[in-house]
BASE-729381 format. One record per residue (C-alpha): x, y, z; residue in one letter. Coordinates in steps of 0.5 Angstrom, whole numbers, plus 500, padded with zeros to 3 digits. Example, Ala and Ser with C-alpha at 12.3 -4.5 7.8 and 13.67 -1.06 7.14 Angstrom:
// residues 2
- px	py	pz	type
- 525	491	516	A
- 527	498	514	S
This chain:
// residues 196
- px	py	pz	type
- 500	501	500	X
- 503	507	498	X
- 500	514	501	X
- 500	521	498	X
- 498	526	503	X
- 497	535	499	X
- 498	537	506	X
- 494	544	508	X
- 498	550	512	X
- 494	549	517	X
- 488	545	519	X
- 482	550	517	X
- 483	547	510	X
- 482	542	506	X
- 487	535	506	X
- 486	530	502	X
- 489	523	502	X
- 490	518	497	X
- 491	511	498	X
- 494	506	491	X
- 494	499	492	X
- 490	495	487	X
- 485	501	487	X
- 486	507	489	X
- 482	510	495	X
- 483	518	496	X
- 479	522	503	X
- 479	530	504	X
- 480	531	511	X
- 481	536	513	X
- 486	534	522	X
- 491	531	522	X
- 488	525	527	X
- 484	522	521	X
- 490	522	516	X
- 493	519	521	X
- 488	513	523	X
- 487	512	514	X
- 494	510	516	X
- 494	506	521	X
- 488	502	518	X
- 492	502	512	X
- 498	503	514	X
- 502	504	506	X
- 510	503	506	X
- 510	509	504	X
- 508	515	505	X
- 509	522	498	X
- 507	528	502	X
- 508	536	499	X
- 513	540	503	X
- 519	540	506	X
- 520	533	510	X
- 524	538	515	X
- 524	546	516	X
- 530	549	512	X
- 533	557	514	X
- 535	556	506	X
- 535	553	500	X
- 538	546	500	X
- 543	545	496	X
- 538	540	492	X
- 534	545	492	X
- 537	551	489	X
- 538	544	482	X
- 530	543	481	X
- 530	552	480	X
- 537	551	476	X
- 533	545	472	X
- 527	550	471	X
- 521	546	476	X
- 517	550	481	X
- 515	549	486	X
- 515	552	493	X
- 522	551	498	X
- 522	549	504	X
- 524	555	507	X
- 517	558	505	X
- 513	553	507	X
- 515	553	515	X
- 507	552	518	X
- 507	545	513	X
- 512	544	514	X
- 511	545	521	X
- 504	540	522	X
- 508	536	517	X
- 513	534	522	X
- 507	535	528	X
- 502	528	523	X
- 510	524	523	X
- 510	525	529	X
- 504	522	532	X
- 504	517	527	X
- 511	514	530	X
- 506	515	536	X
- 501	510	534	X
- 505	505	528	X
- 509	500	531	X
- 517	498	529	X
- 515	496	521	X
- 508	500	522	X
- 511	507	520	X
- 513	509	512	X
- 519	511	509	X
- 517	520	507	X
- 518	522	501	X
- 519	530	499	X
- 514	531	493	X
- 510	536	489	X
- 503	535	484	X
- 506	540	479	X
- 513	536	477	X
- 509	530	478	X
- 505	532	473	X
- 509	535	469	X
- 514	529	469	X
- 510	524	467	X
- 505	528	463	X
- 499	526	468	X
- 495	532	467	X
- 487	529	467	X
- 483	523	470	X
- 485	519	462	X
- 492	520	463	X
- 492	519	471	X
- 490	512	468	X
- 495	511	464	X
- 500	509	471	X
- 493	504	472	X
- 490	509	477	X
- 482	508	477	X
- 480	515	478	X
- 472	514	479	X
- 474	515	487	X
- 476	523	485	X
- 473	527	487	X
- 477	534	488	X
- 483	536	485	X
- 487	536	491	X
- 485	529	492	X
- 488	528	485	X
- 493	531	487	X
- 495	527	492	X
- 494	521	488	X
- 500	525	485	X
- 503	523	491	X
- 502	517	490	X
- 504	516	483	X
- 509	519	486	X
- 511	513	492	X
- 510	508	487	X
- 515	511	483	X
- 520	511	488	X
- 518	504	492	X
- 522	503	485	X
- 527	506	484	X
- 525	511	479	X
- 526	518	482	X
- 532	523	482	X
- 531	525	489	X
- 533	534	488	X
- 530	535	496	X
- 524	532	492	X
- 522	526	488	X
- 522	528	481	X
- 519	522	477	X
- 524	519	472	X
- 519	514	468	X
- 525	512	463	X
- 527	504	463	X
- 533	502	459	X
- 532	496	453	X
- 537	494	450	X
- 541	500	451	X
- 537	505	449	X
- 532	509	454	X
- 525	508	453	X
- 520	514	456	X
- 513	511	456	X
- 508	515	454	X
- 502	514	459	X
- 496	517	454	X
- 497	512	448	X
- 500	507	453	X
- 505	504	449	X
- 513	504	449	X
- 516	510	444	X
- 524	510	444	X
- 526	517	445	X
- 530	521	441	X
- 537	521	440	X
- 541	528	438	X
- 542	526	431	X
- 535	524	429	X
- 532	531	430	X
- 536	534	426	X
């Protein structure tokens, strides 16, 4: 079981949680306690959350690299309320679960995942084995993207640049193959010479 969480800055605003195994289940919640109860019931091995995992006073080297590559995201130093809420959530989960049940946490950004996987619609999400029929809002869609990012992380198909960036590439006979989720087929990525 994998999980994606789109955490709001405060409990005054709704957050969204999605769990991914054979199917996707998504929920809109307001409190950390509701998230903890869902996690206790489903026991995901990885939770992808839309904020920094620790508080920072400046950009990390990885965040600087992300910015240099043109990715747009909210640095942890500018997301203090959400980071603190996440740290409280993480501590609460650790208190409620035992040793092996405590999940691993990764940071994701729904915009980055959506762009890297070309997953900007229900049908595109379906290309990654996620049935979107249970998803009721854009925040729940983003939480499902988090769960998909966790799947890529589980398969060692991410670049960890402070934010886990899915890499939908694999090599086959020395050639890079990219899955096109809109067509459900694989295509060879063109070489520079092919483009000229």
